[in-house]
LODRENVO-619930 format. One record per atom (N, C-alpha, C): residue in three letters; x, z, y. Coordinates in steps of 0.05 Angstrom, whole numbers, padded with zeros to 5 digits, always signed. Each point is the difference from the previous one (the first is absolute). Layout:
! residues N
ALAXZY ...
END
This chain:
! residues 147
UNK+00019+00000-00022 UNK-00020+00005+00018 UNK+00023-00003+00027 UNK-00016-00013+00022 UNK+00013-00007+00020 UNK+00002+00025+00022 UNK+00018+00000+00024 UNK-00013+00021+00018 UNK-00019-00004+00013 UNK-00013-00024+00007 UNK-00020-00003+00011 UNK-00028+00007-00011 UNK+00002-00007-00029 UNK-00016+00004-00012 UNK-00010+00028-00002 UNK+00024+00019-00004 UNK-00008+00028-00003 UNK-00008+00007+00031 UNK+00011-00006+00021 UNK-00009+00004+00023 UNK-00028+00000+00007 UNK-00005-00028-00011 UNK-00030-00007+00006 UNK-00020+00023-00018 UNK+00002+00004-00024 UNK-00012+00019-00014 UNK-00002+00029+00009 UNK+00027+00013+00007 UNK-00007+00019+00017 UNK-00012+00003+00022 UNK+00001-00020+00013 UNK-00021-00003+00030 UNK-00026+00004-00010 UNK-00004-00023-00019 UNK-00032-00006-00004 UNK-00009+00029-00011 UNK+00013+00014-00017 UNK-00005+00035-00011 UNK-00004+00015+00020 UNK+00025+00002+00024 UNK-00009+00016+00023 UNK-00025-00009+00015 UNK-00006-00028-00002 UNK-00032-00009+00023 UNK-00020+00008-00020 UNK+00004+00006-00027 UNK-00024+00006-00018 UNK-00012+00029+00009 UNK+00023+00014-00001 UNK+00004+00031+00006 UNK-00011+00005+00027 UNK+00009-00018+00019 UNK-00017+00007+00028 UNK-00027-00006+00000 UNK-00009-00027-00013 UNK-00032-00006-00002 UNK-00011+00022-00016 UNK+00009+00006-00025 UNK-00017+00025-00012 UNK+00001+00021+00019 UNK+00019+00014+00019 UNK-00004+00018+00008 UNK-00020-00005+00021 UNK-00005-00024+00013 UNK-00014-00006+00026 UNK-00029+00008-00010 UNK-00001-00016-00026 UNK-00032+00003-00013 UNK-00009+00031-00007 UNK+00024+00013-00014 UNK-00007+00029+00002 UNK-00002+00014+00024 UNK+00004-00003+00019 UNK+00008+00011+00033 UNK-00033-00008+00010 UNK-00007-00023-00001 UNK-00024-00012+00007 UNK-00021+00010-00012 UNK-00004+00007-00031 UNK-00023+00011-00011 UNK+00000+00028+00010 UNK+00026+00020+00008 UNK+00007+00024+00015 UNK-00023-00002+00021 UNK+00006-00026+00021 UNK-00014+00003+00021 UNK-00024-00007-00002 UNK-00015-00012-00015 UNK-00031-00006-00015 UNK-00002+00032+00003 UNK+00006+00013-00022 UNK-00012+00026-00007 UNK-00002+00018+00023 UNK+00024+00004+00025 UNK-00001+00016+00020 UNK-00020-00013+00013 UNK-00007-00024+00005 UNK-00025-00012+00019 UNK-00027+00016-00006 UNK-00004+00001-00026 UNK-00029+00015-00011 UNK+00001+00021+00015 UNK+00026+00020-00003 UNK-00008+00025+00021 UNK-00013+00000+00028 UNK+00008-00026+00006 UNK-00011-00005+00034 UNK-00026-00018-00002 UNK-00012+00004-00025 UNK-00024-00016-00005 UNK-00005-00031+00006 UNK+00027-00007-00008 UNK+00003-00030+00006 UNK+00011-00017-00023 UNK-00004-00027-00001 UNK+00005-00012-00027 UNK+00013-00026+00005 UNK+00026+00005-00003 UNK+00021-00022-00006 UNK-00005-00016-00022 UNK-00010-00026+00009 UNK-00005-00022-00019 UNK+00018-00022+00005 UNK+00025-00004+00013 UNK+00017-00015+00000 UNK-00008-00026+00016 UNK-00021+00011+00021 UNK-00010-00024+00017 UNK+00011+00002+00029 UNK-00002-00023+00021 UNK+00002+00005+00020 UNK-00012+00020+00015 UNK-00028+00007-00004 UNK-00012+00026+00013 UNK+00009+00023-00010 UNK+00011+00003-00013 UNK+00019+00031-00013 UNK+00023+00011+00015 UNK+00005-00029+00014 UNK+00021+00008+00019 UNK-00009+00016+00026 UNK-00022-00001+00007 UNK-00014+00015+00019 UNK-00001+00025-00003 UNK-00006+00011-00037 UNK-00001+00028-00003 UNK+00026+00010-00003 UNK+00022-00017-00012 UNK+00024+00009+00006 UNK+00010+00013+00027 UNK-00004-00018+00016 UNK+00009+00008+00032 UNK-00013+00027+00000 UNK-00030+00004-00002 UNK-00011+00019+00002 UNK+00016+00026-00013 UNK+00006-00001-00026 UNK+00016+00026-00011 UNK+00027+00002+00008 UNK+00015-00030+00004 UNK+00020+00009+00020 UNK+00001+00013+00028 UNK-00023+00001+00012 UNK-00001+00007+00024 UNK-00004+00032+00000 UNK-00012+00009-00023 UNK-00008+00028-00006 UNK+00031+00009-00004 UNK+00009-00013-00020 UNK+00032+00013-00003 UNK+00019-00002+00020 UNK-00001-00012+00015 UNK+00019-00004+00025 UNK-00003+00019+00019 UNK-00029+00008-00002 UNK-00009+00026+00022 UNK+00009+00023-00014 UNK-00003+00001-00026 UNK+00017+00021-00008 UNK+00020+00010-00001 UNK+00020-00021+00001 UNK+00022-00001+00001 UNK+00015+00026+00016 UNK-00009+00000+00023 UNK+00012+00015+00024 UNK-00012+00026-00008 UNK-00023+00010-00010 UNK-00009+00026-00019 UNK+00018+00012-00014 UNK+00000-00019-00020 UNK+00011+00007-00034 UNK+00033+00005+00000 UNK+00011-00021+00019 UNK+00033-00002-00001 UNK+00007-00011-00027 UNK-00008-00019-00009 UNK+00010-00003-00028 UNK+00031-00011+00003 UNK+00012+00000-00024 UNK+00024-00010+00000 UNK+00009-00024+00003 UNK+00015-00015+00001 UNK+00008-00032+00002 UNK-00012-00008-00024 UNK+00016+00010-00028 UNK-00006-00003-00025 UNK-00030-00002+00001 UNK-00019+00012+00005 UNK-00025+00008+00003 UNK-00016-00024+00006 UNK+00007-00010+00024 UNK-00009-00019+00018 UNK+00003-00026-00008 UNK+00030-00003-00013 UNK+00005-00021-00015 UNK-00012-00010-00030 UNK-00008+00023-00009 UNK-00015+00000-00024 UNK-00028-00014+00007 UNK-00011+00013+00014 UNK-00028-00010+00015 UNK+00002-00030+00002 UNK+00021-00001+00019 UNK+00001-00035+00002 UNK+00003-00017-00014 UNK+00013+00008-00023 UNK+00004-00017-00025 UNK-00023-00004-00014 UNK-00019+00029-00006 UNK-00024-00003-00011 UNK-00015-00024+00009 UNK-00010+00007+00032 UNK-00015-00014+00014 UNK+00015-00029+00006 UNK+00017-00007+00004 UNK+00017-00025+00003 UNK-00003-00017-00026 UNK+00000+00015-00021 UNK-00003-00024-00021 UNK-00023-00003-00008 UNK-00022+00014+00008 UNK-00029-00012+00002 UNK+00003-00018+00018 UNK+00010+00000+00026 UNK-00005-00020+00018 UNK+00013-00025-00011 UNK+00023+00002-00014 UNK+00011-00020-00011 UNK-00009-00012-00017 UNK-00017+00010-00019 UNK-00021-00013-00026 UNK-00024-00016+00017 UNK-00004+00020+00018 UNK-00029-00019+00012 UNK+00010-00027+00013 UNK+00023+00007+00007 UNK+00014-00035+00018 UNK+00007-00016-00022 UNK+00013+00005-00026 UNK+00002-00019-00026 UNK-00023-00010-00010 UNK-00022+00021+00000 UNK-00024-00015-00011 UNK-00014-00015+00019 UNK-00001+00004+00025 UNK-00007-00016+00018 UNK+00015-00024+00010 UNK+00008-00010-00014 UNK+00018-00027+00006 UNK+00031-00003-00001 UNK+00011+00027+00004 UNK+00033+00001+00001 UNK+00019-00009-00035 UNK-00015+00006-00015 UNK+00002+00000-00026 UNK+00002-00036-00007 UNK-00026-00012+00013 UNK+00003-00025-00004 UNK+00028-00017+00021 UNK-00001+00010+00016 UNK+00027-00009+00023 UNK+00028+00009-00017 UNK+00002+00008-00023 UNK+00020+00005-00009 UNK+00017+00031+00004 UNK-00017+00018+00014 UNK+00010+00023+00004 UNK-00004+00016-00024 UNK+00017+00015-00005 UNK-00001+00022-00021 UNK+00018+00033+00012 UNK-00005+00019-00015 UNK+00014+00026-00002 UNK+00029-00006-00003 UNK+00020+00009+00022 UNK+00027-00002-00010 UNK+00011+00026+00015 UNK+00023+00004-00001 UNK+00022+00024+00014 UNK+00016-00015+00015 UNK+00002+00015+00025 UNK+00012-00006+00017 UNK+00036+00006-00004 UNK+00013-00020-00005 UNK+00028+00012-00011 UNK+00017+00021+00012 UNK-00004+00002+00028 UNK+00016+00017+00013 UNK-00011+00025+00001 UNK-00026+00009-00002 UNK-00013+00024+00009 UNK-00014+00006-00023 UNK-00008-00015-00022 UNK-00018+00000-00021 UNK-00030+00002+00002 UNK-00004-00001+00031 UNK-00033+00003-00001 UNK-00010-00019-00009 UNK-00029-00001-00013 UNK-00014-00021-00012 UNK-00012-00013+00021 UNK-00003-00026-00002 UNK-00006-00013+00021 UNK-00014-00032-00018 UNK-00017-00015+00022 UNK-00008-00028-00012 UNK+00017-00026+00005 UNK+00015-00011-00017 UNK+00015-00021+00007 UNK-00017-00023-00012 UNK+00016-00023+00006 UNK-00006-00027-00017 UNK+00031-00014+00001 UNK+00002-00021-00017 UNK+00019-00007-00007 UNK+00017-00018+00023 UNK-00013-00001+00024 UNK+00016-00010+00023 UNK+00012+00021+00013 UNK-00004+00022-00008 UNK+00012+00024+00022 UNK-00012+00014+00014 UNK-00022-00010+00002 UNK-00019+00011+00022 UNK-00018+00028-00008 UNK+00004+00015+00014 UNK-00009+00028-00015 UNK-00018+00020+00019 UNK-00020+00016-00012 UNK-00016+00012+00018 UNK+00008+00029-00014 UNK-00004+00021+00024 UNK+00005+00026-00007 UNK-00028+00016+00001 UNK-00015-00001-00020 UNK-00030+00020+00012 UNK+00005+00030-00009 UNK+00020+00013-00010 UNK+00003+00026-00007 UNK+00018+00008+00025 UNK+00012-00011+00014 UNK+00014+00002+00028 UNK-00024+00005+00019 UNK-00013-00023+00003 UNK-00022+00001+00013 UNK-00019+00020+00002 UNK-00009+00010-00023 UNK-00018+00020-00007 UNK+00022+00030+00016 UNK+00025+00005-00010 UNK+00013+00024+00011 UNK+00000-00001+00025 UNK+00003-00024+00025 UNK+00001-00003+00021 UNK-00029+00011+00015 UNK-00022-00010-00023 UNK-00029+00008+00012 UNK-00008+00033+00005 UNK+00014+00007-00028 UNK+00005+00026+00000 UNK+00009+00017+00021 UNK+00022-00016+00005 UNK+00022+00017+00018 UNK-00008+00004+00036 UNK-00011-00030+00007 UNK-00003-00009+00020 UNK-00030+00003+00013 UNK-00015-00005-00018 UNK-00030-00002-00001 UNK-00010-00022+00006 UNK-00024+00001+00015 UNK-00015-00032+00005 UNK+00015-00018+00012 UNK+00025+00001+00014 UNK+00014-00024+00008 UNK+00002-00012-00027 UNK+00007+00013-00021 UNK+00008-00020-00014 UNK-00024-00001-00024 UNK-00020-00019+00011 UNK-00019+00001-00026 UNK+00006-00023-00020 UNK-00018+00009-00027 UNK+00001-00010-00016 UNK-00008-00028-00004 UNK-00037+00006+00022 UNK-00008-00020+00001 UNK+00011-00031+00007 UNK+00012+00002+00023 UNK+00018-00018+00016 UNK+00020-00006-00015 UNK+00012+00008-00014 UNK+00025-00009-00025 UNK-00009-00018-00022 UNK-00024+00011-00003 UNK-00011-00013-00028 UNK-00001-00028+00014 UNK-00020+00000+00022 UNK-00012-00023+00005 UNK+00019-00021+00012 UNK+00029+00006+00009 UNK+00017-00013+00016 UNK+00019-00013-00029 UNK+00001+00020-00021 UNK+00021-00009-00018 UNK-00020-00019-00018 UNK-00031+00001-00010 UNK-00006-00019-00014 UNK-00004-00018+00020 UNK-00002-00006+00024 UNK-00008-00029+00014 UNK+00029-00008+00003 UNK+00021+00011+00004 UNK+00026-00016-00004 UNK+00001-00011-00019 UNK-00009+00011-00035 UNK+00009-00011-00025 UNK-00026-00018-00013 UNK-00017-00013+00021 UNK-00016-00020-00009 UNK+00007-00023-00006 
END
């Protein structure tokens, strides 16, 4: 086996792991949404419900003082859901899939041309910065750019 073949197999295994983790985290977000009486069904409409939930957590951050790791964990859970919605509503058809950013190991959506979208980072910013980092506008812009 050549070095290139082994590298591609290793890369494929890592991407499968990222995808499996994203699906698992997305399912966790679906469960959390139920506690807010929201139904996450991977539709564009559910992005409004996601925004409401993130607004609640964003407002709570100043009161509860979570650690950076706790905020990031929340961002990965809800960012995975956001990414899955984007994939199911057109990005997968455009060749996007879950991958890891090599320099930071942050899960992101990437295509074969090197374009990428970072739903976990966006959710993190929404949690920390508040409404100015709207998930709704992010979703709309990213989906419109990739039509």
